[in-house]
C-alpha positions in Angstrom: 44.7 20.1 5.7 45.2 19.8 2.0 42.1 19.9 -0.2 40.9 16.7 -1.8 39.1 15.9 -5.1 36.0 15.4 -3.0 36.2 19.0 -1.8 36.6 20.2 -5.4 33.7 18.1 -6.5 31.5 19.5 -3.8 32.4 23.1 -4.6 32.0 22.6 -8.4 28.7 20.7 -7.9 29.9 17.6 -9.8 30.9 14.0 -9.0 34.4 13.0 -7.9 35.2 11.1 -11.2 34.1 14.1 -13.2 36.8 16.2 -11.3 39.4 13.6 -12.3 38.3 13.6 -16.0 38.0 17.4 -16.1 41.5 18.0 -14.8 42.9 15.5 -17.2 41.2 17.3 -20.1 39.0 14.4 -21.0 36.9 15.2 -24.1 33.7 13.8 -22.5 33.6 16.7 -20.0 31.6 19.8 -21.2 33.6 23.0 -21.4 31.4 24.7 -18.8 31.8 21.8 -16.4 35.6 21.8 -16.9 35.7 25.6 -16.2 33.8 25.1 -12.9 36.1 22.3 -11.8 39.3 24.2 -12.7 38.0 27.3 -10.8 37.1 25.2 -7.8 40.6 23.6 -7.9 42.3 26.9 -8.0 40.1 28.3 -5.2 41.0 25.4 -3.0 44.7 25.2 -4.0 44.1 21.6 -5.0 46.9 19.6 -6.6 46.1 16.2 -8.0 48.3 13.4 -6.8 48.7 9.9 -8.0 47.2 8.5 -4.8 44.2 10.9 -5.3 43.9 9.8 -8.9 43.7 6.1 -7.9 41.1 6.9 -5.3 39.0 9.0 -7.8 38.9 6.0 -10.1 37.6 3.8 -7.3 40.1 1.0 -7.7 38.8 -1.2 -4.9 38.5 -4.4 -7.0 35.1 -5.0 -5.5 31.9 -5.5 -7.6 28.4 -5.1 -6.2 25.7 -7.5 -7.4 22.1 -6.6 -6.7 19.9 -9.7 -6.6 16.4 -10.6 -5.3 15.5 -13.1 -2.6 18.2 -15.8 -2.6 15.6 -18.5 -1.9 14.5 -18.0 -5.5 16.3 -20.9 -7.4 16.8 -18.7 -10.4 19.4 -16.3 -9.0 22.1 -18.9 -8.0 22.3 -19.7 -11.8 23.5 -16.1 -12.3 25.6 -15.7 -9.2 27.9 -18.6 -9.5 29.2 -17.8 -13.0 29.4 -14.1 -12.1 31.4 -14.8 -9.0 33.8 -17.1 -10.9 34.2 -14.5 -13.7 35.1 -11.7 -11.4 37.3 -13.8 -9.3 39.4 -14.8 -12.3 39.7 -11.1 -13.2 40.9 -10.3 -9.7 37.7 -8.8 -8.3 35.7 -9.7 -5.2 31.9 -9.6 -5.3 29.5 -8.1 -2.7 25.9 -9.2 -2.6 23.0 -6.8 -2.1 19.8 -8.7 -1.6 16.2 -7.4 -1.4 12.9 -9.0 -0.8 10.4 -6.5 -2.3 12.2 -5.6 -5.7 12.8 -2.1 -4.5 16.5 -2.8 -4.3 19.2 -1.2 -2.1 19.5 2.6 -1.8 21.9 4.7 -3.9 23.8 5.6 -0.7 24.6 1.9 -0.1 26.0 1.5 -3.7 27.7 4.9 -4.1 29.9 4.9 -0.9 33.1 4.5 -2.9 33.7 0.9 -1.9 32.7 -0.6 -5.3 34.3 -0.3 -8.7 31.0 -1.3 -10.5 27.5 -2.7 -10.1 25.6 -5.6 -11.7 21.8 -5.0 -11.6 19.8 -8.2 -12.0 16.4 -7.1 -10.5 15.7 -3.7 -12.0 12.2 -2.7 -12.7 11.3 -0.9 -15.9 10.9 2.5 -14.2 13.6 2.0 -11.5 15.3 5.3 -10.5 18.5 3.5 -9.4 20.2 3.3 -12.9 19.8 7.0 -13.5 21.2 7.7 -10.0 24.2 5.5 -10.7 24.8 7.3 -14.0 24.6 10.7 -12.4 27.3 9.6 -10.0 29.5 8.1 -12.8 29.3 4.6 -11.2 29.8 1.9 -13.8 27.0 -0.7 -14.0 25.5 -3.3 -16.2 22.0 -4.8 -16.5 21.9 -8.6 -16.3 18.7 -10.5 -17.3 16.5 -7.4 -16.7 16.8 -3.9 -17.8 15.1 -0.5 -17.3 14.3 2.4 -19.5 17.8 3.8 -18.9 20.4 3.5 -21.8 23.2 1.4 -20.4 25.2 -1.8 -21.0 23.1 -4.9 -20.8 23.2 -8.7 -21.2 19.7 -10.0 -21.8 17.7 -12.8 -23.4 15.5 -12.1 -26.4 12.4 -12.6 -24.3 9.9 -11.6 -27.0 11.4 -14.2 -29.4 11.5 -16.9 -26.7 7.9 -16.4 -25.6 6.8 -16.5 -29.2 8.3 -19.9 -29.6 6.0 -21.1 -26.8 2.9 -19.6 -28.5 3.9 -21.4 -31.7 4.3 -24.7 -29.9 0.9 -24.5 -28.2 -0.9 -23.7 -31.4 0.9 -26.5 -33.2 -0.2 -28.9 -30.5 -3.8 -28.0 -31.2 -4.7 -26.1 -28.1 -7.4 -23.4 -28.3 -8.1 -22.6 -24.6 -4.7 -21.3 -23.9 -3.9 -19.6 -20.6 -0.9 -17.7 -19.2 0.6 -17.0 -15.8 2.7 -14.0 -16.8 5.4 -12.3 -14.6 5.0 -8.7 -13.4 4.7 -6.1 -16.2 7.0 -3.8 -14.1 9.9 -6.1 -14.9 11.2 -6.1 -18.5 11.2 -9.9 -18.5 7.6 -10.1 -17.6 6.6 -7.4 -20.0 8.5 -8.7 -23.0 7.5 -12.3 -22.5 3.9 -11.3 -22.4 4.4 -9.3 -25.6 6.0 -12.1 -27.4 3.4 -14.7 -26.4 0.4 -12.6 -27.3 2.1 -11.6 -30.6 2.5 -15.3 -31.5 -1.1 -16.2 -30.7 -2.3 -13.2 -32.8 -0.1 -14.3 -35.7 -1.9 -17.7 -35.7 -5.4 -16.1 -35.5 -5.7 -16.9 -31.8 -6.3 -14.6 -28.8 -5.7 -14.9 -25.1 -8.9 -14.6 -23.2 -8.8 -12.1 -20.3 -10.1 -14.6 -17.9 -7.3 -17.1 -18.8 -4.4 -14.7 -18.2 -3.0 -13.4 -14.9 0.2 -11.5 -14.0 1.9 -12.4 -10.8 5.3 -12.0 -9.1 8.0 -14.5 -10.2 7.5 -16.9 -7.3 6.6 -20.5 -6.6 3.6 -19.7 -4.3 2.1 -17.3 -6.8 2.3 -19.8 -9.6 0.6 -22.4 -7.4 -2.2 -20.0 -6.5 -2.7 -18.9 -10.1 -3.4 -22.5 -11.2 -6.3 -22.7 -8.8 -7.7 -19.4 -10.1 -7.5 -20.4 -13.7 -8.9 -23.9 -13.2 -11.9 -22.4 -11.5 -12.9 -20.6 -14.7 -16.1 -21.9 -16.5 -13.9 -23.0 -19.4 -10.4 -23.6 -17.9 -7.3 -23.7 -20.1 -5.8 -26.9 -21.6 -2.4 -25.3 -21.9 -0.5 -22.8 -19.8 2.5 -20.6 -20.5 4.3 -19.6 -17.3 6.4 -16.4 -17.1 9.4 -18.3 -15.7 10.3 -21.8 -14.5 9.7 -20.8 -10.8 6.1 -20.0 -11.6 5.8 -23.2 -13.6 7.1 -25.2 -10.7 4.4 -23.8 -8.5 1.8 -24.7 -11.2 3.1 -28.3 -11.3 3.0 -28.6 -7.5 -0.6 -27.2 -7.5 -1.6 -29.7 -10.2 -0.5 -32.6 -8.0 -2.8 -31.4 -5.1 -5.7 -30.8 -7.4 -5.4 -34.1 -9.2 -4.6 -32.5 -12.6 -2.6 -34.7 -14.8 0.4 -33.2 -16.6 0.4 -33.2 -19.6 -2.8 -35.3 -20.2 -5.1 -32.7 -18.7 -2.9 -29.6 -18.9 0.2 -28.7 -20.8 2.7 -26.5 -18.9 5.6 -24.6 -20.4 8.1 -22.5 -18.5 10.9 -20.0 -19.3 14.7 -20.0 -18.3 15.5 -23.7 -18.1 17.0 -23.7 -14.6 18.5 -26.9 -13.4 15.4 -28.1 -11.5 13.4 -28.0 -14.8 15.5 -30.9 -16.1 15.1 -33.2 -13.0 13.6 -36.5 -14.0 10.5 -36.2 -11.9 9.9 -32.6 -13.1 10.6 -32.8 -16.9 9.5 -29.3 -17.6 9.2 -28.2 -21.2 10.7 -24.7 -21.2 12.6 -22.0 -23.0 16.4 -22.5 -22.6 18.6 -19.5 -21.7 22.3 -20.0 -21.4 22.5 -18.2 -18.0 26.2 -19.0 -17.6 27.1 -17.2 -20.8 24.7 -14.4 -20.0 26.3 -13.8 -16.7 29.8 -13.9 -18.1 28.8 -11.5 -20.9 27.5 -9.0 -18.3 30.8 -9.4 -16.3 32.8 -8.6 -19.4 30.7 -5.6 -20.3 31.1 -4.2 -16.8 34.9 -4.6 -16.7 35.1 -2.9 -20.1 33.0 0.0 -18.8 35.2 0.4 -15.7 38.3 0.5 -17.9 36.7 2.9 -20.4 33.8 4.9 -18.9 33.2 6.7 -22.2 32.8 3.7 -24.6 29.6 3.2 -26.5 26.9 1.3 -24.7 26.4 -2.3 -25.7 23.2 -4.3 -25.5 24.1 -8.0 -25.9 21.0 -10.1 -26.7 21.0 -13.9 -26.5 18.5 -15.9 -28.5 16.9 -18.8 -26.5 15.5 -22.0 -27.8 12.8 -24.5 -26.7 13.7 -27.6 -24.7 11.0 -30.2 -25.2 10.6 -32.5 -22.2 7.4 -34.2 -20.9 5.1 -31.4 -19.5 3.5 -30.8 -22.9 1.2 -32.8 -25.1 -1.1 -32.5 -28.1 -4.6 -31.6 -27.2 -6.6 -34.7 -26.4 -10.1 -34.4 -28.0 -12.9 -36.3 -26.2 -13.6 -39.6 -28.0 -17.0 -40.0 -29.6 -19.4 -42.3 -27.7 -19.6 -45.7 -29.2 -22.9 -46.8 -30.8 -24.9 -49.4 -28.9 -25.8 -52.5 -30.8 -29.5 -53.3 -31.1 
């Protein structure tokens, strides 16, 4: 049986795409690596064929998309435009879902059935991006990113959260609270950074007892409201790490008899469709998720076509959308004087 490029890769201790690039004399391959590949090819009497070249480039026209729990209303806002973009480009999409933010294993993503990967749920210290890079599998970060240097399409979360801090201070609030997302996610980390930075700029601080960090979920937002309202001096305004958390806060407020915005101002982040529903009216930070998804798709297809191009970090600036869940701080009225 004739040797394959996989056999050469195994003997040389490199990935299959590296074999292809080395035998084509690609400048991105180090001289020592090229020497090992050429020696392995000679030892195995390997002759590259066009069919083998196509296989080594993984032209399957399938893109993997790693998402979190699909019951979370945020993710469909990314999936729909991603699916449409790749379909128009002649690619099919394959979903990899996960419930605990650990994500699928590298073995699932690196089995040769995918041309590229879109990562939407990476944690800051996730090992998956480095593993994909080691195997020369093209990928792009969408919405979140990790410490790895790679293509990414993200929102300027620091800037967007700072807009919320500016708004709450302008409305006259002093007891300001926050239900941040997880710090292990770049979105949670950066939104907390931007919000705290804004309050500090205005000479305000965020009291430890008025700030909590929770997963990006409805139930955790709902529970966090009860925790913060039980404080001796509860907040009059809350910044929520995303709209899903904010929706949980609004739902909890109904049960607890808290009037929004008369008793409590609530501001979210993302501007998913539910936020604009008439009976919700959530003031939030708008992100163009359709454009963000299509940008990520474009970056990934360019990476597949040219694996050695410079990495691009596309940053989208969000803006505030003012609806009806915010209000100026209502100071208690002075008691009227009794006539004598």
